[in-house]
PDB file of N, CA, C and O in Angstrom:
ATOM      1  N   MET A   1      45.919 -15.589 -14.983  1.00  0.00           N
ATOM      2  CA  MET A   1      44.918 -16.289 -15.729  1.00  0.00           C
ATOM      3  C   MET A   1      43.878 -15.191 -16.399  1.00  0.00           C
ATOM      4  O   MET A   1      43.648 -14.142 -15.797  1.00  0.00           O
ATOM      5  N   ARG A   2      43.384 -15.422 -17.420  1.00  0.00           N
ATOM      6  CA  ARG A   2      42.168 -14.722 -18.354  1.00  0.00           C
ATOM      7  C   ARG A   2      40.732 -15.662 -18.072  1.00  0.00           C
ATOM      8  O   ARG A   2      40.588 -16.882 -18.164  1.00  0.00           O
ATOM      9  N   ILE A   3      39.787 -14.649 -17.711  1.00  0.00           N
ATOM     10  CA  ILE A   3      38.851 -15.123 -17.450  1.00  0.00           C
ATOM     11  C   ILE A   3      37.879 -14.195 -18.585  1.00  0.00           C
ATOM     12  O   ILE A   3      37.871 -12.984 -18.805  1.00  0.00           O
ATOM     13  N   LYS A   4      37.208 -15.138 -19.089  1.00  0.00           N
ATOM     14  CA  LYS A   4      36.335 -14.325 -20.144  1.00  0.00           C
ATOM     15  C   LYS A   4      34.778 -14.246 -19.296  1.00  0.00           C
ATOM     16  O   LYS A   4      34.207 -15.256 -18.885  1.00  0.00           O
ATOM     17  N   VAL A   5      34.328 -13.068 -19.162  1.00  0.00           N
ATOM     18  CA  VAL A   5      32.762 -12.651 -18.651  1.00  0.00           C
ATOM     19  C   VAL A   5      31.857 -12.611 -19.723  1.00  0.00           C
ATOM     20  O   VAL A   5      32.045 -12.016 -20.785  1.00  0.00           O
ATOM     21  N   PHE A   6      30.771 -13.332 -19.375  1.00  0.00           N
ATOM     22  CA  PHE A   6      29.459 -13.337 -20.510  1.00  0.00           C
ATOM     23  C   PHE A   6      28.554 -12.336 -19.799  1.00  0.00           C
ATOM     24  O   PHE A   6      28.938 -11.688 -18.825  1.00  0.00           O
ATOM     25  N   ALA A   7      27.580 -12.259 -20.221  1.00  0.00           N
ATOM     26  CA  ALA A   7      26.218 -11.317 -20.403  1.00  0.00           C
ATOM     27  C   ALA A   7      25.636 -11.795 -18.951  1.00  0.00           C
ATOM     28  O   ALA A   7      25.560 -13.000 -18.707  1.00  0.00           O
ATOM     29  N   GLY A   8      25.303 -10.994 -18.171  1.00  0.00           N
ATOM     30  CA  GLY A   8      24.526 -11.086 -16.867  1.00  0.00           C
ATOM     31  C   GLY A   8      25.676 -10.907 -15.870  1.00  0.00           C
ATOM     32  O   GLY A   8      25.508 -10.385 -14.768  1.00  0.00           O
ATOM     33  N   MET A   9      27.102 -11.468 -16.409  1.00  0.00           N
ATOM     34  CA  MET A   9      28.073 -11.027 -15.188  1.00  0.00           C
ATOM     35  C   MET A   9      29.001  -9.657 -15.181  1.00  0.00           C
ATOM     36  O   MET A   9      29.642  -9.249 -14.213  1.00  0.00           O
ATOM     37  N   LYS A  10      28.919  -9.003 -16.574  1.00  0.00           N
ATOM     38  CA  LYS A  10      29.702  -7.978 -16.490  1.00  0.00           C
ATOM     39  C   LYS A  10      29.591  -6.802 -15.939  1.00  0.00           C
ATOM     40  O   LYS A  10      30.535  -6.015 -16.021  1.00  0.00           O
ATOM     41  N   HIS A  11      28.329  -6.435 -15.224  1.00  0.00           N
ATOM     42  CA  HIS A  11      28.066  -5.617 -14.178  1.00  0.00           C
ATOM     43  C   HIS A  11      29.277  -5.443 -13.248  1.00  0.00           C
ATOM     44  O   HIS A  11      29.894  -4.436 -12.901  1.00  0.00           O
ATOM     45  N   PHE A  12      29.442  -6.964 -12.909  1.00  0.00           N
ATOM     46  CA  PHE A  12      30.337  -7.056 -11.483  1.00  0.00           C
ATOM     47  C   PHE A  12      31.933  -6.829 -12.066  1.00  0.00           C
ATOM     48  O   PHE A  12      32.907  -7.083 -11.357  1.00  0.00           O
ATOM     49  N   PHE A  13      32.034  -6.383 -13.277  1.00  0.00           N
ATOM     50  CA  PHE A  13      33.648  -6.298 -13.595  1.00  0.00           C
ATOM     51  C   PHE A  13      33.600  -5.098 -14.368  1.00  0.00           C
ATOM     52  O   PHE A  13      34.508  -5.049 -15.197  1.00  0.00           O
ATOM     53  N   GLY A  14      32.896  -4.199 -14.363  1.00  0.00           N
ATOM     54  CA  GLY A  14      32.534  -3.113 -14.835  1.00  0.00           C
ATOM     55  C   GLY A  14      32.750  -2.716 -16.885  1.00  0.00           C
ATOM     56  O   GLY A  14      33.308  -1.912 -17.632  1.00  0.00           O
ATOM     57  N   GLN A  15      31.850  -3.953 -16.934  1.00  0.00           N
ATOM     58  CA  GLN A  15      31.556  -4.361 -18.231  1.00  0.00           C
ATOM     59  C   GLN A  15      32.365  -4.799 -19.115  1.00  0.00           C
ATOM     60  O   GLN A  15      32.113  -5.101 -20.281  1.00  0.00           O
ATOM     61  N   LYS A  16      33.413  -4.838 -18.524  1.00  0.00           N
ATOM     62  CA  LYS A  16      34.553  -5.567 -19.121  1.00  0.00           C
ATOM     63  C   LYS A  16      34.104  -7.325 -19.446  1.00  0.00           C
ATOM     64  O   LYS A  16      33.616  -8.152 -18.675  1.00  0.00           O
ATOM     65  N   GLU A  17      34.518  -7.457 -20.959  1.00  0.00           N
ATOM     66  CA  GLU A  17      34.382  -8.645 -21.607  1.00  0.00           C
ATOM     67  C   GLU A  17      35.379  -9.891 -21.221  1.00  0.00           C
ATOM     68  O   GLU A  17      35.155 -11.077 -21.463  1.00  0.00           O
ATOM     69  N   GLU A  18      36.361  -9.427 -20.662  1.00  0.00           N
ATOM     70  CA  GLU A  18      37.495 -10.414 -20.274  1.00  0.00           C
ATOM     71  C   GLU A  18      38.565  -9.455 -19.211  1.00  0.00           C
ATOM     72  O   GLU A  18      38.862  -8.274 -19.389  1.00  0.00           O
ATOM     73  N   ILE A  19      38.991 -10.281 -18.165  1.00  0.00           N
ATOM     74  CA  ILE A  19      39.955  -9.699 -17.150  1.00  0.00           C
ATOM     75  C   ILE A  19      40.753 -10.634 -17.009  1.00  0.00           C
ATOM     76  O   ILE A  19      40.417 -11.790 -17.266  1.00  0.00           O
ATOM     77  N   ASP A  20      42.124 -10.272 -16.518  1.00  0.00           N
ATOM     78  CA  ASP A  20      42.997 -10.880 -15.940  1.00  0.00           C
ATOM     79  C   ASP A  20      43.412 -10.643 -14.586  1.00  0.00           C
ATOM     80  O   ASP A  20      43.400  -9.630 -13.887  1.00  0.00           O
ATOM     81  N   LEU A  21      43.881 -12.138 -14.334  1.00  0.00           N
ATOM     82  CA  LEU A  21      43.808 -12.285 -12.599  1.00  0.00           C
ATOM     83  C   LEU A  21      45.230 -12.944 -12.626  1.00  0.00           C
ATOM     84  O   LEU A  21      45.565 -13.482 -13.681  1.00  0.00           O
ATOM     85  N   SER A  22      46.041 -12.951 -11.635  1.00  0.00           N
ATOM     86  CA  SER A  22      47.217 -13.262 -11.484  1.00  0.00           C
ATOM     87  C   SER A  22      47.104 -13.933 -10.314  1.00  0.00           C
ATOM     88  O   SER A  22      46.566 -13.405  -9.341  1.00  0.00           O
ATOM     89  N   LEU A  23      47.669 -15.347 -10.276  1.00  0.00           N
ATOM     90  CA  LEU A  23      47.608 -16.411  -9.135  1.00  0.00           C
ATOM     91  C   LEU A  23      48.827 -16.659  -9.057  1.00  0.00           C
ATOM     92  O   LEU A  23      49.492 -16.944 -10.052  1.00  0.00           O
ATOM     93  N   GLU A  24      49.447 -16.569  -7.530  1.00  0.00           N
ATOM     94  CA  GLU A  24      50.742 -17.045  -7.244  1.00  0.00           C
ATOM     95  C   GLU A  24      50.854 -18.708  -7.347  1.00  0.00           C
ATOM     96  O   GLU A  24      51.934 -19.178  -7.705  1.00  0.00           O
ATOM     97  N   GLU A  25      49.746 -19.596  -7.036  1.00  0.00           N
ATOM     98  CA  GLU A  25      49.635 -20.732  -6.906  1.00  0.00           C
ATOM     99  C   GLU A  25      47.857 -21.488  -7.254  1.00  0.00           C
ATOM    100  O   GLU A  25      46.763 -20.935  -7.368  1.00  0.00           O
ATOM    101  N   PRO A  26      48.141 -22.485  -7.309  1.00  0.00           N
ATOM    102  CA  PRO A  26      46.848 -22.872  -8.063  1.00  0.00           C
ATOM    103  C   PRO A  26      45.460 -22.810  -6.613  1.00  0.00           C
ATOM    104  O   PRO A  26      45.718 -22.973  -5.421  1.00  0.00           O
ATOM    105  N   CYS A  27      44.367 -22.595  -7.068  1.00  0.00           N
ATOM    106  CA  CYS A  27      43.393 -22.250  -5.959  1.00  0.00           C
ATOM    107  C   CYS A  27      42.191 -22.966  -6.388  1.00  0.00           C
ATOM    108  O   CYS A  27      42.268 -23.499  -7.495  1.00  0.00           O
ATOM    109  N   SER A  28      40.952 -23.103  -5.655  1.00  0.00           N
ATOM    110  CA  SER A  28      39.924 -23.587  -5.913  1.00  0.00           C
ATOM    111  C   SER A  28      38.865 -22.763  -6.384  1.00  0.00           C
ATOM    112  O   SER A  28      38.902 -21.655  -5.849  1.00  0.00           O
ATOM    113  N   VAL A  29      38.006 -22.897  -7.132  1.00  0.00           N
ATOM    114  CA  VAL A  29      36.918 -22.188  -8.022  1.00  0.00           C
ATOM    115  C   VAL A  29      36.293 -21.515  -6.669  1.00  0.00           C
ATOM    116  O   VAL A  29      36.030 -20.318  -6.794  1.00  0.00           O
ATOM    117  N   GLY A  30      36.069 -21.986  -5.642  1.00  0.00           N
ATOM    118  CA  GLY A  30      35.344 -21.376  -4.521  1.00  0.00           C
ATOM    119  C   GLY A  30      36.478 -20.181  -3.988  1.00  0.00           C
ATOM    120  O   GLY A  30      36.021 -19.057  -3.779  1.00  0.00           O
ATOM    121  N   GLU A  31      37.789 -20.394  -3.793  1.00  0.00           N
ATOM    122  CA  GLU A  31      38.299 -19.266  -3.310  1.00  0.00           C
ATOM    123  C   GLU A  31      38.474 -18.710  -4.530  1.00  0.00           C
ATOM    124  O   GLU A  31      38.616 -17.515  -4.270  1.00  0.00           O
ATOM    125  N   LEU A  32      38.575 -18.886  -6.057  1.00  0.00           N
ATOM    126  CA  LEU A  32      38.654 -17.787  -6.907  1.00  0.00           C
ATOM    127  C   LEU A  32      37.246 -16.979  -6.800  1.00  0.00           C
ATOM    128  O   LEU A  32      37.178 -15.769  -7.016  1.00  0.00           O
ATOM    129  N   THR A  33      36.267 -17.688  -6.486  1.00  0.00           N
ATOM    130  CA  THR A  33      34.832 -16.709  -6.584  1.00  0.00           C
ATOM    131  C   THR A  33      35.397 -15.043  -5.046  1.00  0.00           C
ATOM    132  O   THR A  33      35.148 -13.845  -4.906  1.00  0.00           O
ATOM    133  N   GLU A  34      36.088 -15.964  -4.418  1.00  0.00           N
ATOM    134  CA  GLU A  34      36.351 -14.960  -3.382  1.00  0.00           C
ATOM    135  C   GLU A  34      36.869 -13.866  -3.447  1.00  0.00           C
ATOM    136  O   GLU A  34      36.477 -12.785  -3.009  1.00  0.00           O
ATOM    137  N   LYS A  35      38.192 -14.263  -4.263  1.00  0.00           N
ATOM    138  CA  LYS A  35      39.292 -13.190  -4.861  1.00  0.00           C
ATOM    139  C   LYS A  35      38.643 -12.461  -5.553  1.00  0.00           C
ATOM    140  O   LYS A  35      39.070 -11.335  -5.809  1.00  0.00           O
ATOM    141  N   LEU A  36      37.384 -12.925  -6.065  1.00  0.00           N
ATOM    142  CA  LEU A  36      36.726 -11.634  -7.230  1.00  0.00           C
ATOM    143  C   LEU A  36      35.694 -10.997  -6.919  1.00  0.00           C
ATOM    144  O   LEU A  36      35.020 -10.303  -7.680  1.00  0.00           O
ATOM    145  N   ASN A  37      35.424 -11.287  -5.259  1.00  0.00           N
ATOM    146  CA  ASN A  37      34.571 -10.736  -4.552  1.00  0.00           C
ATOM    147  C   ASN A  37      33.335 -10.741  -5.015  1.00  0.00           C
ATOM    148  O   ASN A  37      32.625  -9.736  -5.006  1.00  0.00           O
ATOM    149  N   LEU A  38      32.911 -12.065  -5.534  1.00  0.00           N
ATOM    150  CA  LEU A  38      31.211 -11.986  -5.888  1.00  0.00           C
ATOM    151  C   LEU A  38      30.071 -12.426  -4.989  1.00  0.00           C
ATOM    152  O   LEU A  38      30.332 -13.413  -4.302  1.00  0.00           O
ATOM    153  N   PRO A  39      29.008 -11.965  -4.867  1.00  0.00           N
ATOM    154  CA  PRO A  39      28.381 -12.217  -4.108  1.00  0.00           C
ATOM    155  C   PRO A  39      27.943 -13.818  -4.168  1.00  0.00           C
ATOM    156  O   PRO A  39      27.902 -14.620  -5.100  1.00  0.00           O
ATOM    157  N   GLU A  40      27.590 -13.938  -2.543  1.00  0.00           N
ATOM    158  CA  GLU A  40      27.597 -15.755  -2.546  1.00  0.00           C
ATOM    159  C   GLU A  40      26.079 -16.102  -2.790  1.00  0.00           C
ATOM    160  O   GLU A  40      25.691 -17.257  -2.963  1.00  0.00           O
ATOM    161  N   ASP A  41      25.379 -15.164  -2.787  1.00  0.00           N
ATOM    162  CA  ASP A  41      23.715 -15.787  -3.722  1.00  0.00           C
ATOM    163  C   ASP A  41      23.961 -15.989  -5.358  1.00  0.00           C
ATOM    164  O   ASP A  41      23.309 -16.803  -6.011  1.00  0.00           O
ATOM    165  N   LEU A  42      24.878 -15.230  -5.864  1.00  0.00           N
ATOM    166  CA  LEU A  42      25.064 -15.504  -7.328  1.00  0.00           C
ATOM    167  C   LEU A  42      25.220 -16.336  -8.271  1.00  0.00           C
ATOM    168  O   LEU A  42      26.405 -16.562  -8.516  1.00  0.00           O
ATOM    169  N   HIS A  43      24.253 -17.050  -9.091  1.00  0.00           N
ATOM    170  CA  HIS A  43      24.242 -18.126  -9.795  1.00  0.00           C
ATOM    171  C   HIS A  43      24.900 -18.593 -11.026  1.00  0.00           C
ATOM    172  O   HIS A  43      24.211 -18.824 -12.020  1.00  0.00           O
ATOM    173  N   PHE A  44      26.060 -18.737 -11.042  1.00  0.00           N
ATOM    174  CA  PHE A  44      26.912 -18.574 -12.093  1.00  0.00           C
ATOM    175  C   PHE A  44      27.871 -20.222 -12.105  1.00  0.00           C
ATOM    176  O   PHE A  44      28.163 -20.914 -11.130  1.00  0.00           O
ATOM    177  N   VAL A  45      28.214 -20.496 -13.737  1.00  0.00           N
ATOM    178  CA  VAL A  45      29.315 -21.418 -13.582  1.00  0.00           C
ATOM    179  C   VAL A  45      30.634 -20.956 -14.058  1.00  0.00           C
ATOM    180  O   VAL A  45      30.758 -19.986 -14.806  1.00  0.00           O
ATOM    181  N   VAL A  46      31.645 -21.685 -13.602  1.00  0.00           N
ATOM    182  CA  VAL A  46      32.915 -21.689 -14.397  1.00  0.00           C
ATOM    183  C   VAL A  46      33.204 -22.664 -14.801  1.00  0.00           C
ATOM    184  O   VAL A  46      33.266 -23.776 -14.276  1.00  0.00           O
ATOM    185  N   VAL A  47      33.486 -22.179 -16.161  1.00  0.00           N
ATOM    186  CA  VAL A  47      33.678 -23.023 -17.543  1.00  0.00           C
ATOM    187  C   VAL A  47      35.180 -23.249 -18.331  1.00  0.00           C
ATOM    188  O   VAL A  47      35.606 -22.452 -19.166  1.00  0.00           O
ATOM    189  N   ARG A  48      35.760 -24.249 -17.987  1.00  0.00           N
ATOM    190  CA  ARG A  48      36.966 -24.201 -18.682  1.00  0.00           C
ATOM    191  C   ARG A  48      37.242 -25.459 -19.689  1.00  0.00           C
ATOM    192  O   ARG A  48      37.214 -26.598 -19.223  1.00  0.00           O
ATOM    193  N   ASP A  49      37.473 -25.271 -20.885  1.00  0.00           N
ATOM    194  CA  ASP A  49      37.479 -26.476 -21.636  1.00  0.00           C
ATOM    195  C   ASP A  49      36.175 -27.044 -22.164  1.00  0.00           C
ATOM    196  O   ASP A  49      36.136 -28.130 -22.743  1.00  0.00           O
ATOM    197  N   GLY A  50      34.963 -26.180 -21.923  1.00  0.00           N
ATOM    198  CA  GLY A  50      33.732 -26.656 -22.064  1.00  0.00           C
ATOM    199  C   GLY A  50      33.423 -27.568 -21.270  1.00  0.00           C
ATOM    200  O   GLY A  50      32.614 -28.346 -21.775  1.00  0.00           O
ATOM    201  N   GLN A  51      33.851 -27.929 -19.764  1.00  0.00           N
ATOM    202  CA  GLN A  51      33.039 -28.309 -18.740  1.00  0.00           C
ATOM    203  C   GLN A  51      33.201 -27.283 -17.603  1.00  0.00           C
ATOM    204  O   GLN A  51      34.141 -26.527 -17.357  1.00  0.00           O
ATOM    205  N   SER A  52      31.715 -27.516 -16.816  1.00  0.00           N
ATOM    206  CA  SER A  52      31.504 -26.755 -15.617  1.00  0.00           C
ATOM    207  C   SER A  52      32.655 -27.282 -14.617  1.00  0.00           C
ATOM    208  O   SER A  52      33.059 -28.443 -14.678  1.00  0.00           O
ATOM    209  N   LEU A  53      33.106 -26.429 -13.779  1.00  0.00           N
ATOM    210  CA  LEU A  53      33.944 -26.686 -12.432  1.00  0.00           C
ATOM    211  C   LEU A  53      33.128 -26.715 -11.302  1.00  0.00           C
ATOM    212  O   LEU A  53      32.366 -25.775 -11.078  1.00  0.00           O
ATOM    213  N   GLY A  54      33.200 -27.741 -10.516  1.00  0.00           N
ATOM    214  CA  GLY A  54      32.663 -27.356  -8.865  1.00  0.00           C
ATOM    215  C   GLY A  54      33.705 -26.640  -8.268  1.00  0.00           C
ATOM    216  O   GLY A  54      34.816 -26.339  -8.705  1.00  0.00           O
ATOM    217  N   SER A  55      32.995 -26.350  -6.863  1.00  0.00           N
ATOM    218  CA  SER A  55      33.918 -25.569  -6.007  1.00  0.00           C
ATOM    219  C   SER A  55      35.050 -25.649  -5.529  1.00  0.00           C
ATOM    220  O   SER A  55      35.820 -24.763  -5.160  1.00  0.00           O
ATOM    221  N   ASP A  56      35.151 -26.830  -5.542  1.00  0.00           N
ATOM    222  CA  ASP A  56      36.293 -27.692  -5.121  1.00  0.00           C
ATOM    223  C   ASP A  56      37.357 -28.218  -6.137  1.00  0.00           C
ATOM    224  O   ASP A  56      38.307 -28.909  -5.772  1.00  0.00           O
ATOM    225  N   ASP A  57      37.147 -27.858  -7.403  1.00  0.00           N
ATOM    226  CA  ASP A  57      37.828 -28.139  -8.513  1.00  0.00           C
ATOM    227  C   ASP A  57      39.240 -26.821  -8.360  1.00  0.00           C
ATOM    228  O   ASP A  57      38.878 -25.918  -7.606  1.00  0.00           O
ATOM    229  N   LEU A  58      40.378 -26.653  -8.807  1.00  0.00           N
ATOM    230  CA  LEU A  58      41.330 -26.334  -9.115  1.00  0.00           C
ATOM    231  C   LEU A  58      41.522 -25.420 -10.471  1.00  0.00           C
ATOM    232  O   LEU A  58      41.133 -25.904 -11.535  1.00  0.00           O
ATOM    233  N   VAL A  59      42.096 -24.147 -10.456  1.00  0.00           N
ATOM    234  CA  VAL A  59      42.053 -23.675 -11.387  1.00  0.00           C
ATOM    235  C   VAL A  59      43.669 -22.872 -10.713  1.00  0.00           C
ATOM    236  O   VAL A  59      43.980 -22.512  -9.578  1.00  0.00           O
ATOM    237  N   SER A  60      44.253 -22.848 -11.765  1.00  0.00           N
ATOM    238  CA  SER A  60      45.473 -21.951 -11.898  1.00  0.00           C
ATOM    239  C   SER A  60      46.053 -21.180 -12.717  1.00  0.00           C
ATOM    240  O   SER A  60      45.462 -21.471 -13.757  1.00  0.00           O
ATOM    241  N   ASP A  61      46.866 -20.324 -13.009  1.00  0.00           N
ATOM    242  CA  ASP A  61      47.224 -18.980 -13.573  1.00  0.00           C
ATOM    243  C   ASP A  61      47.494 -18.928 -14.947  1.00  0.00           C
ATOM    244  O   ASP A  61      47.636 -17.805 -15.431  1.00  0.00           O
ATOM    245  N   ASN A  62      47.593 -19.900 -15.671  1.00  0.00           N
ATOM    246  CA  ASN A  62      47.893 -20.246 -17.018  1.00  0.00           C
ATOM    247  C   ASN A  62      46.438 -20.673 -17.612  1.00  0.00           C
ATOM    248  O   ASN A  62      46.240 -20.746 -18.824  1.00  0.00           O
ATOM    249  N   ASP A  63      45.446 -20.945 -16.642  1.00  0.00           N
ATOM    250  CA  ASP A  63      44.160 -21.376 -17.269  1.00  0.00           C
ATOM    251  C   ASP A  63      43.369 -20.295 -17.756  1.00  0.00           C
ATOM    252  O   ASP A  63      43.660 -19.164 -17.367  1.00  0.00           O
ATOM    253  N   GLN A  64      42.254 -20.482 -18.678  1.00  0.00           N
ATOM    254  CA  GLN A  64      41.705 -19.554 -19.524  1.00  0.00           C
ATOM    255  C   GLN A  64      40.141 -20.199 -18.914  1.00  0.00           C
ATOM    256  O   GLN A  64      39.965 -21.417 -18.904  1.00  0.00           O
ATOM    257  N   VAL A  65      39.189 -19.352 -18.479  1.00  0.00           N
ATOM    258  CA  VAL A  65      37.866 -19.703 -17.953  1.00  0.00           C
ATOM    259  C   VAL A  65      36.976 -18.809 -18.376  1.00  0.00           C
ATOM    260  O   VAL A  65      37.318 -17.692 -18.765  1.00  0.00           O
ATOM    261  N   SER A  66      35.727 -19.222 -18.339  1.00  0.00           N
ATOM    262  CA  SER A  66      34.777 -18.025 -18.506  1.00  0.00           C
ATOM    263  C   SER A  66      33.567 -18.360 -17.367  1.00  0.00           C
ATOM    264  O   SER A  66      33.308 -19.465 -16.890  1.00  0.00           O
ATOM    265  N   LEU A  67      32.966 -17.182 -17.105  1.00  0.00           N
ATOM    266  CA  LEU A  67      31.944 -16.598 -15.990  1.00  0.00           C
ATOM    267  C   LEU A  67      30.801 -16.703 -16.779  1.00  0.00           C
ATOM    268  O   LEU A  67      30.510 -16.051 -17.782  1.00  0.00           O
ATOM    269  N   VAL A  68      30.119 -17.684 -16.164  1.00  0.00           N
ATOM    270  CA  VAL A  68      28.382 -17.878 -17.357  1.00  0.00           C
ATOM    271  C   VAL A  68      27.392 -17.489 -16.263  1.00  0.00           C
ATOM    272  O   VAL A  68      27.230 -18.503 -15.585  1.00  0.00           O
ATOM    273  N   ARG A  69      26.815 -16.705 -15.883  1.00  0.00           N
ATOM    274  CA  ARG A  69      25.582 -16.643 -14.918  1.00  0.00           C
ATOM    275  C   ARG A  69      24.276 -17.480 -15.357  1.00  0.00           C
ATOM    276  O   ARG A  69      23.956 -17.701 -16.525  1.00  0.00           O
ATOM    277  N   PHE A  70      23.842 -17.746 -14.640  1.00  0.00           N
ATOM    278  CA  PHE A  70      22.569 -18.335 -14.847  1.00  0.00           C
ATOM    279  C   PHE A  70      21.200 -17.973 -13.940  1.00  0.00           C
ATOM    280  O   PHE A  70      21.285 -17.588 -12.774  1.00  0.00           O
ATOM    281  N   VAL A  71      20.018 -18.142 -14.598  1.00  0.00           N
ATOM    282  CA  VAL A  71      18.675 -17.896 -13.580  1.00  0.00           C
ATOM    283  C   VAL A  71      18.082 -19.154 -13.376  1.00  0.00           C
ATOM    284  O   VAL A  71      17.703 -19.843 -14.322  1.00  0.00           O
ATOM    285  N   SER A  72      17.978 -19.497 -12.202  1.00  0.00           N
ATOM    286  CA  SER A  72      17.265 -20.627 -11.755  1.00  0.00           C
ATOM    287  C   SER A  72      15.648 -20.334 -11.347  1.00  0.00           C
ATOM    288  O   SER A  72      15.223 -19.182 -11.268  1.00  0.00           O
ATOM    289  N   GLY A  73      14.894 -21.389 -11.125  1.00  0.00           N
ATOM    290  CA  GLY A  73      13.560 -21.039 -10.852  1.00  0.00           C
ATOM    291  C   GLY A  73      12.501 -21.086 -11.946  1.00  0.00           C
ATOM    292  O   GLY A  73      12.680 -21.855 -12.891  1.00  0.00           O
ATOM    293  N   GLY A  74      11.549 -20.419 -11.898  1.00  0.00           N
ATOM    294  CA  GLY A  74      10.682 -20.518 -12.892  1.00  0.00           C
ATOM    295  C   GLY A  74       9.588 -19.327 -12.821  1.00  0.00           C
ATOM    296  O   GLY A  74       8.697 -19.255 -13.668  1.00  0.00           O
TER     297      GLY A  74
END
C-alpha cells in the first residue's frame, strides 16, 4: 500500500512525503491507524480516489491513499 503524507502529518513519519506499508490482507481504516501507531486524538482523514474514508471502510495492499490532517474548532 502506498500512502501519501501531507503537511501536518509528516512529523509522524520522519518528514517523509510517502510511505509504503505491506498489508497481507485487507483491513479497516481504523486498523490501519493502529498499524501506523497514530495518536487516537489526532484529527485526520484517509482519502482514496478523492473520497474520505470512514474507520470501517476497507483498504488493501494495492490501494493508494492520502493522510490529511485537519484542525477542528475555532
